[in-house]
C-alpha positions as protocol buffer text, in pm:
chain_id: "A"
residue {
  index: 1
  type: MET
  ca { x: 19455 y: 25856 z: 19868 }
}
residue {
  index: 2
  type: ALA
  ca { x: 19179 y: 25631 z: 20007 }
}
residue {
  index: 3
  type: ARG
  ca { x: 19252 y: 25478 z: 20343 }
}
residue {
  index: 4
  type: GLN
  ca { x: 19195 y: 25106 z: 20369 }
}
residue {
  index: 5
  type: ARG
  ca { x: 19026 y: 24968 z: 20677 }
}
residue {
  index: 6
  type: ASN
  ca { x: 19215 y: 24689 z: 20847 }
}
residue {
  index: 7
  type: THR
  ca { x: 18935 y: 24582 z: 21080 }
}
residue {
  index: 8
  type: PRO
  ca { x: 18718 y: 24287 z: 20987 }
}
residue {
  index: 9
  type: LYS
  ca { x: 18366 y: 24367 z: 20872 }
}
residue {
  index: 10
  type: ILE
  ca { x: 18114 y: 24349 z: 21153 }
}
residue {
  index: 11
  type: ASP
  ca { x: 17741 y: 24290 z: 21123 }
}
residue {
  index: 12
  type: GLU
  ca { x: 17661 y: 24644 z: 21234 }
}
residue {
  index: 13
  type: ILE
  ca { x: 17284 y: 24611 z: 21186 }
}
residue {
  index: 14
  type: LYS
  ca { x: 17271 y: 24304 z: 21412 }
}
residue {
  index: 15
  type: LEU
  ca { x: 17486 y: 24480 z: 21674 }
}
residue {
  index: 16
  type: TRP
  ca { x: 17267 y: 24789 z: 21651 }
}
residue {
  index: 17
  type: ASP
  ca { x: 16952 y: 24586 z: 21710 }
}
residue {
  index: 18
  type: GLU
  ca { x: 17115 y: 24399 z: 22001 }
}
residue {
  index: 19
  type: PHE
  ca { x: 17227 y: 24730 z: 22152 }
}
residue {
  index: 20
  type: ARG
  ca { x: 16873 y: 24870 z: 22120 }
}
residue {
  index: 21
  type: ALA
  ca { x: 16748 y: 24561 z: 22303 }
}
residue {
  index: 22
  type: GLY
  ca { x: 16984 y: 24639 z: 22595 }
}
residue {
  index: 23
  type: ASP
  ca { x: 17285 y: 24417 z: 22517 }
}
residue {
  index: 24
  type: GLN
  ca { x: 17584 y: 24587 z: 22684 }
}
residue {
  index: 25
  type: SER
  ca { x: 17846 y: 24384 z: 22496 }
}
residue {
  index: 26
  type: ALA
  ca { x: 17691 y: 24486 z: 22161 }
}
residue {
  index: 27
  type: PHE
  ca { x: 17698 y: 24848 z: 22278 }
}
residue {
  index: 28
  type: ALA
  ca { x: 18065 y: 24813 z: 22380 }
}
residue {
  index: 29
  type: GLN
  ca { x: 18150 y: 24657 z: 22044 }
}
residue {
  index: 30
  type: LEU
  ca { x: 17977 y: 24942 z: 21857 }
}
residue {
  index: 31
  type: TYR
  ca { x: 18174 y: 25190 z: 22065 }
}
residue {
  index: 32
  type: GLN
  ca { x: 18505 y: 25015 z: 21991 }
}
residue {
  index: 33
  type: GLU
  ca { x: 18424 y: 24993 z: 21620 }
}
residue {
  index: 34
  type: TYR
  ca { x: 18325 y: 25357 z: 21573 }
}
residue {
  index: 35
  type: VAL
  ca { x: 18502 y: 25571 z: 21834 }
}
residue {
  index: 36
  type: ASN
  ca { x: 18810 y: 25629 z: 21615 }
}
residue {
  index: 37
  type: VAL
  ca { x: 18602 y: 25684 z: 21301 }
}
residue {
  index: 38
  type: LEU
  ca { x: 18400 y: 25950 z: 21481 }
}
residue {
  index: 39
  type: PHE
  ca { x: 18710 y: 26113 z: 21630 }
}
residue {
  index: 40
  type: HIS
  ca { x: 18885 y: 26138 z: 21292 }
}
residue {
  index: 41
  type: TYR
  ca { x: 18570 y: 26276 z: 21133 }
}
residue {
  index: 42
  type: CYS
  ca { x: 18523 y: 26539 z: 21406 }
}
residue {
  index: 43
  type: ILE
  ca { x: 18883 y: 26659 z: 21388 }
}
residue {
  index: 44
  type: HIS
  ca { x: 18783 y: 26823 z: 21058 }
}
residue {
  index: 45
  type: PHE
  ca { x: 18546 y: 27052 z: 21242 }
}
residue {
  index: 46
  type: SER
  ca { x: 18756 y: 27143 z: 21544 }
}
residue {
  index: 47
  type: PRO
  ca { x: 19117 y: 27110 z: 21660 }
}
residue {
  index: 48
  type: ASP
  ca { x: 18991 y: 27082 z: 22020 }
}
residue {
  index: 49
  type: ARG
  ca { x: 19053 y: 26713 z: 22092 }
}
residue {
  index: 50
  type: ALA
  ca { x: 18912 y: 26737 z: 22444 }
}
residue {
  index: 51
  type: LEU
  ca { x: 18586 y: 26880 z: 22311 }
}
residue {
  index: 52
  type: ILE
  ca { x: 18567 y: 26606 z: 22048 }
}
residue {
  index: 53
  type: LYS
  ca { x: 18623 y: 26333 z: 22308 }
}
residue {
  index: 54
  type: ASP
  ca { x: 18360 y: 26488 z: 22535 }
}
residue {
  index: 55
  type: CYS
  ca { x: 18107 y: 26503 z: 22250 }
}
residue {
  index: 56
  type: ILE
  ca { x: 18172 y: 26141 z: 22153 }
}
residue {
  index: 57
  type: HIS
  ca { x: 18140 y: 26034 z: 22516 }
}
residue {
  index: 58
  type: ASP
  ca { x: 17816 y: 26232 z: 22552 }
}
residue {
  index: 59
  type: LEU
  ca { x: 17679 y: 26083 z: 22231 }
}
residue {
  index: 60
  type: PHE
  ca { x: 17733 y: 25727 z: 22350 }
}
residue {
  index: 61
  type: VAL
  ca { x: 17593 y: 25804 z: 22696 }
}
residue {
  index: 62
  type: GLU
  ca { x: 17280 y: 25949 z: 22532 }
}
residue {
  index: 63
  type: LEU
  ca { x: 17253 y: 25651 z: 22298 }
}
residue {
  index: 64
  type: TRP
  ca { x: 17260 y: 25409 z: 22589 }
}
residue {
  index: 65
  type: ARG
  ca { x: 17020 y: 25620 z: 22796 }
}
residue {
  index: 66
  type: HIS
  ca { x: 16767 y: 25647 z: 22510 }
}
residue {
  index: 67
  type: ARG
  ca { x: 16829 y: 25307 z: 22346 }
}
residue {
  index: 68
  type: GLN
  ca { x: 16465 y: 25198 z: 22380 }
}
residue {
  index: 69
  type: ASN
  ca { x: 16346 y: 25500 z: 22181 }
}
residue {
  index: 70
  type: ILE
  ca { x: 16604 y: 25470 z: 21903 }
}
residue {
  index: 71
  type: GLY
  ca { x: 16482 y: 25318 z: 21578 }
}
residue {
  index: 72
  type: PRO
  ca { x: 16650 y: 25077 z: 21340 }
}
residue {
  index: 73
  type: THR
  ca { x: 16896 y: 25204 z: 21080 }
}
residue {
  index: 74
  type: THR
  ca { x: 17038 y: 25079 z: 20750 }
}
residue {
  index: 75
  type: SER
  ca { x: 17381 y: 25233 z: 20820 }
}
residue {
  index: 76
  type: VAL
  ca { x: 17511 y: 25261 z: 21174 }
}
residue {
  index: 77
  type: ARG
  ca { x: 17818 y: 25454 z: 21055 }
}
residue {
  index: 78
  type: PHE
  ca { x: 17604 y: 25713 z: 20879 }
}
residue {
  index: 79
  type: TYR
  ca { x: 17372 y: 25744 z: 21180 }
}
residue {
  index: 80
  type: LEU
  ca { x: 17661 y: 25794 z: 21423 }
}
residue {
  index: 81
  type: MET
  ca { x: 17851 y: 26036 z: 21197 }
}
residue {
  index: 82
  type: ALA
  ca { x: 17542 y: 26249 z: 21139 }
}
residue {
  index: 83
  type: SER
  ca { x: 17467 y: 26248 z: 21514 }
}
residue {
  index: 84
  type: ILE
  ca { x: 17819 y: 26345 z: 21621 }
}
residue {
  index: 85
  type: LYS
  ca { x: 17837 y: 26618 z: 21357 }
}
residue {
  index: 86
  type: ARG
  ca { x: 17517 y: 26778 z: 21486 }
}
residue {
  index: 87
  type: LYS
  ca { x: 17638 y: 26753 z: 21846 }
}
residue {
  index: 88
  type: LEU
  ca { x: 17985 y: 26895 z: 21774 }
}
residue {
  index: 89
  type: VAL
  ca { x: 17870 y: 27174 z: 21545 }
}
residue {
  index: 90
  type: ARG
  ca { x: 17648 y: 27305 z: 21826 }
}
residue {
  index: 91
  type: HIS
  ca { x: 17961 y: 27345 z: 22041 }
}
residue {
  index: 92
  type: ILE
  ca { x: 18189 y: 27506 z: 21782 }
}
residue {
  index: 93
  type: THR
  ca { x: 18226 y: 27882 z: 21768 }
}
residue {
  index: 94
  type: ALA
  ca { x: 18199 y: 28058 z: 21433 }
}
residue {
  index: 95
  type: ASP
  ca { x: 18566 y: 28159 z: 21422 }
}
residue {
  index: 96
  type: GLN
  ca { x: 18712 y: 27810 z: 21460 }
}
residue {
  index: 97
  type: LYS
  ca { x: 18888 y: 27688 z: 21148 }
}
residue {
  index: 98
  type: PHE
  ca { x: 18856 y: 27355 z: 20971 }
}
residue {
  index: 99
  type: CYS
  ca { x: 19179 y: 27163 z: 21038 }
}
residue {
  index: 100
  type: ASN
  ca { x: 19359 y: 26860 z: 20903 }
}
residue {
  index: 101
  type: PRO
  ca { x: 19616 y: 26723 z: 21150 }
}
residue {
  index: 102
  type: ASP
  ca { x: 19911 y: 26503 z: 21055 }
}
residue {
  index: 103
  type: ASP
  ca { x: 19762 y: 26194 z: 21216 }
}
residue {
  index: 104
  type: LEU
  ca { x: 19493 y: 26177 z: 20946 }
}
residue {
  index: 105
  type: ARG
  ca { x: 19745 y: 26127 z: 20671 }
}
residue {
  index: 106
  type: PRO
  ca { x: 19770 y: 25765 z: 20558 }
}
residue {
  index: 107
  type: GLY
  ca { x: 20079 y: 25569 z: 20462 }
}
residue {
  index: 108
  type: GLU
  ca { x: 20310 y: 25605 z: 20761 }
}
residue {
  index: 109
  type: GLY
  ca { x: 20514 y: 25305 z: 20870 }
}
residue {
  index: 110
  type: PHE
  ca { x: 20494 y: 25110 z: 20543 }
}
residue {
  index: 111
  type: THR
  ca { x: 20746 y: 24828 z: 20522 }
}
residue {
  index: 112
  type: ASP
  ca { x: 20808 y: 24570 z: 20252 }
}
residue {
  index: 113
  type: SER
  ca { x: 21002 y: 24256 z: 20340 }
}
residue {
  index: 114
  type: ASP
  ca { x: 21129 y: 24218 z: 19980 }
}
residue {
  index: 115
  type: ARG
  ca { x: 21317 y: 24551 z: 19994 }
}
residue {
  index: 116
  type: SER
  ca { x: 21645 y: 24626 z: 20157 }
}
residue {
  index: 117
  type: HIS
  ca { x: 21638 y: 24833 z: 20474 }
}
residue {
  index: 118
  type: GLU
  ca { x: 21779 y: 25131 z: 20282 }
}
residue {
  index: 119
  type: MET
  ca { x: 21517 y: 25110 z: 20008 }
}
residue {
  index: 120
  type: THR
  ca { x: 21246 y: 25087 z: 20272 }
}
residue {
  index: 121
  type: LEU
  ca { x: 21375 y: 25402 z: 20441 }
}
residue {
  index: 122
  type: VAL
  ca { x: 21384 y: 25585 z: 20107 }
}
residue {
  index: 123
  type: HIS
  ca { x: 21029 y: 25474 z: 20030 }
}
residue {
  index: 124
  type: ILE
  ca { x: 20907 y: 25591 z: 20372 }
}
residue {
  index: 125
  type: GLU
  ca { x: 21081 y: 25926 z: 20330 }
}
residue {
  index: 126
  type: GLU
  ca { x: 20928 y: 25974 z: 19983 }
}
residue {
  index: 127
  type: GLU
  ca { x: 20581 y: 25876 z: 20101 }
}
residue {
  index: 128
  type: THR
  ca { x: 20605 y: 26105 z: 20403 }
}
residue {
  index: 129
  type: HIS
  ca { x: 20708 y: 26394 z: 20177 }
}
residue {
  index: 130
  type: ILE
  ca { x: 20420 y: 26327 z: 19938 }
}
residue {
  index: 131
  type: ASN
  ca { x: 20175 y: 26304 z: 20229 }
}
residue {
  index: 132
  type: ASP
  ca { x: 20309 y: 26634 z: 20367 }
}
residue {
  index: 133
  type: CYS
  ca { x: 20262 y: 26802 z: 20027 }
}
residue {
  index: 134
  type: LEU
  ca { x: 19911 y: 26659 z: 19999 }
}
residue {
  index: 135
  type: GLY
  ca { x: 19831 y: 26766 z: 20355 }
}
residue {
  index: 136
  type: ARG
  ca { x: 19942 y: 27123 z: 20287 }
}
residue {
  index: 137
  type: ALA
  ca { x: 19732 y: 27125 z: 19969 }
}
residue {
  index: 138
  type: MET
  ca { x: 19432 y: 26989 z: 20164 }
}
residue {
  index: 139
  type: ASP
  ca { x: 19478 y: 27272 z: 20418 }
}
residue {
  index: 140
  type: ARG
  ca { x: 19428 y: 27522 z: 20134 }
}
residue {
  index: 141
  type: LEU
  ca { x: 19092 y: 27378 z: 20032 }
}
residue {
  index: 142
  type: PRO
  ca { x: 18773 y: 27549 z: 20144 }
}
residue {
  index: 143
  type: ARG
  ca { x: 18610 y: 27378 z: 20444 }
}
residue {
  index: 144
  type: ARG
  ca { x: 18322 y: 27220 z: 20248 }
}
residue {
  index: 145
  type: GLN
  ca { x: 18556 y: 27080 z: 19982 }
}
residue {
  index: 146
  type: ARG
  ca { x: 18774 y: 26929 z: 20255 }
}
residue {
  index: 147
  type: GLU
  ca { x: 18476 y: 26767 z: 20419 }
}
residue {
  index: 148
  type: ALA
  ca { x: 18355 y: 26619 z: 20088 }
}
residue {
  index: 149
  type: VAL
  ca { x: 18703 y: 26485 z: 20007 }
}
residue {
  index: 150
  type: TYR
  ca { x: 18737 y: 26336 z: 20355 }
}
residue {
  index: 151
  type: LEU
  ca { x: 18401 y: 26160 z: 20333 }
}
residue {
  index: 152
  type: LYS
  ca { x: 18463 y: 26037 z: 19977 }
}
residue {
  index: 153
  type: PHE
  ca { x: 18823 y: 25919 z: 20000 }
}
residue {
  index: 154
  type: TYR
  ca { x: 18890 y: 25856 z: 20370 }
}
residue {
  index: 155
  type: GLU
  ca { x: 18549 y: 25722 z: 20475 }
}
residue {
  index: 156
  type: ASN
  ca { x: 18470 y: 25566 z: 20132 }
}
residue {
  index: 157
  type: MET
  ca { x: 18116 y: 25708 z: 20132 }
}
residue {
  index: 158
  type: GLY
  ca { x: 17906 y: 25718 z: 19820 }
}
residue {
  index: 159
  type: ASN
  ca { x: 17782 y: 26045 z: 19673 }
}
residue {
  index: 160
  type: GLU
  ca { x: 17428 y: 25992 z: 19807 }
}
residue {
  index: 161
  type: GLU
  ca { x: 17558 y: 25937 z: 20160 }
}
residue {
  index: 162
  type: ILE
  ca { x: 17775 y: 26248 z: 20130 }
}
residue {
  index: 163
  type: SER
  ca { x: 17479 y: 26455 z: 20009 }
}
residue {
  index: 164
  type: LYS
  ca { x: 17275 y: 26346 z: 20312 }
}
residue {
  index: 165
  type: MET
  ca { x: 17565 y: 26396 z: 20553 }
}
residue {
  index: 166
  type: MET
  ca { x: 17641 y: 26747 z: 20424 }
}
residue {
  index: 167
  type: ASN
  ca { x: 17274 y: 26833 z: 20363 }
}
residue {
  index: 168
  type: ILE
  ca { x: 17331 y: 26922 z: 19996 }
}
residue {
  index: 169
  type: ASN
  ca { x: 17211 y: 26780 z: 19664 }
}
residue {
  index: 170
  type: ILE
  ca { x: 17408 y: 26523 z: 19464 }
}
residue {
  index: 171
  type: GLN
  ca { x: 17514 y: 26775 z: 19199 }
}
residue {
  index: 172
  type: SER
  ca { x: 17670 y: 26987 z: 19474 }
}
residue {
  index: 173
  type: VAL
  ca { x: 17865 y: 26682 z: 19592 }
}
residue {
  index: 174
  type: TYR
  ca { x: 18001 y: 26633 z: 19239 }
}
residue {
  index: 175
  type: ASN
  ca { x: 18087 y: 27003 z: 19218 }
}
residue {
  index: 176
  type: LEU
  ca { x: 18264 y: 27006 z: 19556 }
}
residue {
  index: 177
  type: ILE
  ca { x: 18472 y: 26698 z: 19480 }
}
residue {
  index: 178
  type: PHE
  ca { x: 18554 y: 26812 z: 19126 }
}
residue {
  index: 179
  type: GLY
  ca { x: 18653 y: 27157 z: 19257 }
}
residue {
  index: 180
  type: ALA
  ca { x: 18863 y: 27001 z: 19533 }
}
residue {
  index: 181
  type: LEU
  ca { x: 19046 y: 26773 z: 19289 }
}
residue {
  index: 182
  type: CYS
  ca { x: 19114 y: 27068 z: 19056 }
}
residue {
  index: 183
  type: ASN
  ca { x: 19250 y: 27271 z: 19349 }
}
residue {
  index: 184
  type: LEU
  ca { x: 19463 y: 26980 z: 19470 }
}
residue {
  index: 185
  type: LYS
  ca { x: 19601 y: 26934 z: 19119 }
}
residue {
  index: 186
  type: LYS
  ca { x: 19715 y: 27300 z: 19117 }
}
residue {
  index: 187
  type: HIS
  ca { x: 19894 y: 27264 z: 19449 }
}
residue {
  index: 188
  type: VAL
  ca { x: 20028 y: 26910 z: 19412 }
}
residue {
  index: 189
  type: SER
  ca { x: 20214 y: 26894 z: 19082 }
}
residue {
  index: 190
  type: THR
  ca { x: 20505 y: 26661 z: 19005 }
}
residue {
  index: 191
  type: ASP
  ca { x: 20766 y: 26937 z: 19034 }
}
residue {
  index: 192
  type: LYS
  ca { x: 20633 y: 27042 z: 19377 }
}
residue {
  index: 193
  type: VAL
  ca { x: 20634 y: 26684 z: 19506 }
}
residue {
  index: 194
  type: LEU
  ca { x: 20982 y: 26581 z: 19388 }
}
residue {
  index: 195
  type: LEU
  ca { x: 21241 y: 26565 z: 19666 }
}
């Protein structure tokens, strides 16, 4: 269920410090590295893609404008995700629902050169079906459980980071993830997933 990152590891702390010192190329590289991460994180709070893009744009404009007043950080990803969450949540109305669009589901387009074309198509069809079943089960989870699962398995955050991001204690993180996995197990059983 965890999504693997295909991008090479950057020295985010060095880039962050260079950006704070006024280096435009470091700022551009930070933007390129994190814009999609922030977008996919925000989509869990609102289906309004235009609003999300505006908030991300505003965040980076504010970062550049206030770069001299921004302090160092030990995790640029955590800093940016916490900042965009605060910014977006201020814009969301109380009746908007937590969503999970199809483009967040991993595993599409998998090919294996050792398999025949037919076997590859069967594998893709099976994986798509499983992802659809998992996506429908994720849609049934309460909003906080979905957020915890997303941070844990899609963003590969540790429990301490999740507790800070969600502003809850570590035991609550364990409870949310355990509850989410129990709920997913109810809705994604072998007989429901079989084609």
